[in-house]
N, C-alpha and C positions, 0 to 999 in steps of 0.2 A: 642434364647429363654432366657428370663430374669428369673433367679432363685435366690430366697432368701434362704440361708442355715443358719439355726438357731441352735446354740449349745452353751452350757455353757463352762466355761473356763477350766474345769478339762481336763488334757491332754488326758485321755481316751475317751473323747467325742469331744474335740476341734480338735484333730489331725485327726480323721476320717472325720470330716466335712471339714477340709482343703484339705484332700486328694480327697474327692469327688468334691470340687470346682475345683481343678486342672484337674480332669478328664473332668469335664464340660467345662472348659476353652479350653482344647485340642480339644474338639469336636466343638468348635466355638460358645459356649454359653456365656452368660454374668452372671456369678455367683457373688453374693454379700454375704459375710459372716457376720453374726451378732453374735458376741461372746464377751467374756471379753477382757479387754484391754491388757492383758499379751501377746496375740498372734497376735495382730493387725498389728504390724510392720512387723513381719515375713511373714504374709499372704500377706500384701501389696507388700513386696519385691518380692514375687513370682508371682505378676501380678494379684492378686485377689482383687476385690473391697471389701472394709470392712466398717462396721458400728459397733460402740460400742453397745452391747446388754444392754439395760436399764432394771432396775428393779432387778438386781442380788443381791444387798445388802439386808440383812435381815432387816425387819421392826419391830417395837416394838410390833406389833400385831401378828407376826409370831410365830408359835410353831414348831421349828425345831426338837423336839423330836417325832413329829407325822409325819411319812413318807408320809402319804396320804395328809396331809395338806401342807407339804413342797412341794410336787409335784404339786398338783392341785390348791390350793389357790394361791401359788406363780405363777403358770402358768397363771392364770387369770390376775394377776397384770402385769406380763411381757407382756402378749398380749396387754393390754391396753396401757402400756408405749411405746411399740414399733410400735403400729398401724400406727401412722402418717408417720414414716419413711418407714415402709414396704409398705404402700399404695402409697407413693410418688414415689417409684421406679417402680410402675406398673408391678409387677411380673406376669409371666405366670404360675409360680409354686413356692410353698414353700416346702422346705425340712426341717423337724423339728426333732431334736434329741429326742429320746424316753424319756429322763429325762428333756428336756427343752420343755415341752409340750405347752408352750405359743405360740410357732411358729405355731403350728397347729390350736390353737384357733383363733389366729389373721388371719390366712388364711381363716377360716370359716367366720369371720366377714367381710372380704374383698370379699367373694364369689370366692376365688381362690382355685383350687385343691391343695392338699398337700400330701406329701409322708413322712412317718415316717422312720427315720434312727436309727437302733439299732446297735451300734458298739460292738456287742456280739451276742451270740445265742438268739433265740426267747425265751423270758421269760414269755409269756402269760400262764396262767394256762391251763392244758390239762386234759381231762378225762382219758387219757392213761398214764400219768406220775405221779411220786410223786411230791410233791410241790417243785418248784424251790428254790434252796438254801439249800436243804437237802443234796445234794451231792450223793444221792442214785441213783442206776440204777433202771430202771423200774422193778417192781416186776414180778416174773415169777410164774406160777402155781396159784392154788387157794389161798394159804396163801400169796403169794407175791402180788397178785391183791387186796386181802382184806387189807393187810398192806397199800397199796397206797390209797385205798378208805378211810380208817380211817384217814390217814394223811391229805388227801384233805379236809375231813370234819372238821378237826381241824383248817385248814387255811381258810375255806370258809367265816367265820365271818369277817376276816380281808379284804378279797377280796370284800365282799359286802359293807363294810364300805368305802373302797376306791372308789367303784362305786358311792356311795351316795355323797362322797366329790367331785367327778368329776362332777356329775350332778349339785350340788349346785354352784360350781365354774363357770360352763357354764352359768347357769341362771343369775349369778351375773353380767355378761358382755353382757347380751342380747341374748344369744344363747339358743336353745332348750335344755331341760334337757337331752334328749336321745342323746348319742354320736354316730354319724354315723361312726366314725373312719376315718382313712386315705384312700386315693384312692389306695395306695399300701404301702407295707412295704419292706424296704431294710434291710436284715439281713446280716451284714458285718462280717461274720465269715467263717471258713473253714467247709466244710461238715463233717469233722472228729470230730468236736466239737459240732455238732448239733445232736439232737435226733429225730428219727421218731416218729410221733404221729398220731393217727387216726383222729384228728380234726385240721389238718394243715389249717390255715386260707387261704381263697382265696386271690389272688393278694399279696402273701407274697413270697419273693424270697431270696434265699441265694446267695449273690453277691461276696463272698470272702472278706477277710480283706481289709479295706481301710487304708493304711499305709502312714505315712508322717514323715520325719525326720526334727526336729526343728533346725538343724545345718548342715552346710557343712563341719565342722571340722572333721578330722580323728584322733581318739585317738591313740597315739603312743603305740605300743605293747611292753611288757617287753622283754628283750633279752632271747635267748634260743630257743630250739626246742621242749620243753615239751608240752604236750597237753594244749591248752588254754581254760580256764574256763571264760566265760563272766558272770559277776555278775551285776545284774540290780535290785536294790531295787525298791519297788513299789512306783509309783508317787501318789497313792490314799491316802487320809487322813486315810483310814482304814487299810493301810498296816502295816506290822510288823516293829516296831521301832528297830533301831540299827542293821539292817540286815547286812550292808556291813562289819562292824567290826567283827561280829560273824562269818560270812562266811569266811573272810580272816583268822581268827584264826583256823577255821576248815580245811582250805586248806593247812595250814603250814605243811611242811614235807611230803606232799602227792605226790611230784614230778610233780607239775603242775605249769603253769603260770596263772595269773589272770588279767583281764581287767575289772575294775569297771566302768560301764556306768551309769551316773546319771545327773539329771538336777541341783541338789543342790550342795553345797560345798562338795568336796570329803574328805574322811578321811585323817587325818594327819599321818605322820610317816609310810608311806607305806613300806613294805619289798621290797627288790631288785627284786623279781620275780612278782611284781604287779605294775600296773599303774591305774590311776583313773582320771575321768573328763567327760566332755561333748564331745561326738563324735558320728558319725553316727553309729547307731546300725546295720543297714543293712550291712555295710562294716565289722564291727566286726564279724558278724555272718559267713562271708566267711572264717574266721580263727578258729572259736570256735568249740570245740569238744562237749561241753555241756554248757548249760546256767543254772545259779542259779538265781531265781528271785521270786518276788511276784506272786500271782496267777491272776494278772490283765489280761484282755483279750488282750490288745495291745501287751504286750511282748510275751505272750503265742502264739498268732497268728503269730507274726512276726518270732518267733523262729521256729515254725513248718512249716511255709511257706518256710523257708530256709532249712528245713530238719534236724534241730538240736534238739536233745532231751533236756528235761528240768527237773531240780530238782526244785520243786515248794514249796515255803514257803508262804502259803496262810494266809491273814489277814481276815478282815471282808468283808462286802458287798457280792458280788457274787464270791469272790475269792475261797471260799471252793467248790462251785458248779463246777467252771471251773477246778480247780485242780483235782478233782475226775474224771471229764470227761476225762482229759488227761491221768490220771493213767489207766482208763479202756481201753483207746485206745491203750495203750502200750508204749507211747512215754515219760512218765514222772514217777518220784517218788515224793512222797509228804512227807514233813517234818513238823511235829507239835508235840511237841514244837520245836522251833529252838534252837539247841545247836551245839557247834563246833564238837562234836563226831558224831552227826546225819548228819551234812554236809559232813564230811569226808567219812562216810560209804556210803551215797547216791551217792556222786560223783564217788567214786571208783567203785560202782556197775554199774553205767551207763557207765563209761568208759570201764569196762571189759566185759560187756554183750552187744554185738552188736545188740541185738534184739531191744533195745531202739532206736538206730539210724535208724534201718530199719522201725520201726513204724513211726518215724518222717518223713521219706521220703515218706511213704504211705500217710500220712496226706497231704504233699505237693502235691502229685500227684492228690489229690482230687480237686485242684484248676482248673483242666481242666473242671470240671462239673458245675461251677458257672455261674450265669446269669450276664448280663452286666447292672450295675446300671444306666449308662447314657441312654441306650436304654429304660429302664423302665421309667426314668424321662421324656424322650421325648414323650413316648406313653401317659403318664398321662397328660403332659402339652398340648398335642395336642387335648385333649378333651374339651378345653375351647371353 
């Protein structure tokens, strides 16, 4: 089966797309990845067919302060720009990242079924949940349910505006105003980070995290036998700035070692008990007692899949939502604002209280319950 997988270049979205391509490749399919140029060589080296995703650069007419316009208007442009190459590969199926919606629009233009890939929990609004992004648990009792109803009312205006922008974008490229949606949704998270809802959409499946390592290098561990703290600053532009330096300051004198895993240039003047650089995080997690990182889904899911508890330093975007879900699950503590003293106290608490590690192992056990994303893709592709 020929599958076009479309995702933007942000690591939190490109990496799960690459991981899905590798799963499809192992199943005998022919995936082709459309993404930004940063990851094309690595994907090609892994045996995946690649194409540069066109239309990513902002245009003079774009308003990136408007999230709805950024997603929907840009999606229509991306769909048009990539339609010739997508059509030329004669795909049986298109998989489109939830934020790179142009892949789905292009699939509709081609008359090809498509699947939406969400590299995080399901973020569609629900009549049984508070608005996504609030970080709140579902309200209980009359007062709790009333609180959620009021909060949903406050966000409904923005939701309706987004729906109008979506319709206008569809019409602008020759599609019907009403959005039929994907044939299926792949929710690439752990069941422990998902919330039950009374209106779970049909053909929507939790498939477990789709994880990929951008390097084969192994980061050298600092000497000693003290507990290892893996530090992983957020790769998202909304992440907390200066995190690595502040965390290392907080860990000083705590009787731990630290390994700072990062895509960018590591901090200078590291102490003797710390190391830093680009290395496989899955390998580091086999040694780590605790992770300190941003609240991005990729790191959180990777850590919990390995049964390692997390001290979360959430930035913007969905990081606040995810951090609070992990706290409620019992596998994490949340720091805001980030200070050295807060880091020291949180890491010490997680190391001393074994309940955090036990909760992380329970989260990992939930992976036994997830659906197979390749089987779902095959089922949808076979409907053509």
